[in-house]
PLY file of the C-alpha trace (Angstrom):
ply
format ascii 1.0
element vertex 54
property float x
property float y
property float z
element edge 53
property int vertex1
property int vertex2
end_header
163.14 111.16 44.11
160.16 109.13 44.85
162.23 106.60 46.88
163.59 109.38 49.06
160.39 110.99 49.95
159.18 107.74 51.21
162.01 107.41 53.74
161.66 110.96 55.06
159.71 111.00 58.44
157.43 113.98 59.56
158.02 115.83 62.75
154.75 114.22 64.14
155.97 110.59 63.14
159.41 111.53 64.84
157.56 112.82 68.15
155.22 109.84 68.28
158.19 107.34 68.34
159.94 109.55 71.27
156.84 109.47 73.18
156.41 105.71 72.73
159.89 105.24 73.73
159.19 107.31 77.00
155.93 105.37 77.78
158.12 102.13 77.46
160.63 103.23 79.99
157.90 104.62 82.66
156.41 101.42 83.81
159.88 99.68 84.65
160.41 102.26 87.38
156.99 103.03 88.48
156.20 99.96 90.76
159.60 100.31 92.79
159.24 104.00 93.19
155.51 103.63 94.55
156.74 100.84 96.95
159.78 102.84 98.08
157.42 106.21 98.90
154.65 104.01 100.51
157.28 102.32 102.87
158.72 105.75 103.74
155.21 107.30 104.24
154.28 104.33 106.77
157.51 104.46 108.35
157.22 108.06 109.18
153.51 107.42 110.57
154.61 104.60 112.72
157.60 106.42 114.20
155.98 109.77 114.95
152.94 108.18 116.81
154.83 107.42 119.91
157.24 110.22 120.21
154.54 113.05 119.83
152.21 111.84 122.42
154.57 112.89 125.08
0 1
1 2
2 3
3 4
4 5
5 6
6 7
7 8
8 9
9 10
10 11
11 12
12 13
13 14
14 15
15 16
16 17
17 18
18 19
19 20
20 21
21 22
22 23
23 24
24 25
25 26
26 27
27 28
28 29
29 30
30 31
31 32
32 33
33 34
34 35
35 36
36 37
37 38
38 39
39 40
40 41
41 42
42 43
43 44
44 45
45 46
46 47
47 48
48 49
49 50
50 51
51 52
52 53
């Protein structure tokens, strides 16, 4: 019985492991998404400046 009790994870431990996995995944995509959004916004700003003046 004692051996079985040591191997059982609590809900909080499982939750922490899932949260760590989520945090590991996020940074991989973050920089590329920021670059994509920034480029899109800059493209809109550059394009609208000329056509809206007339």
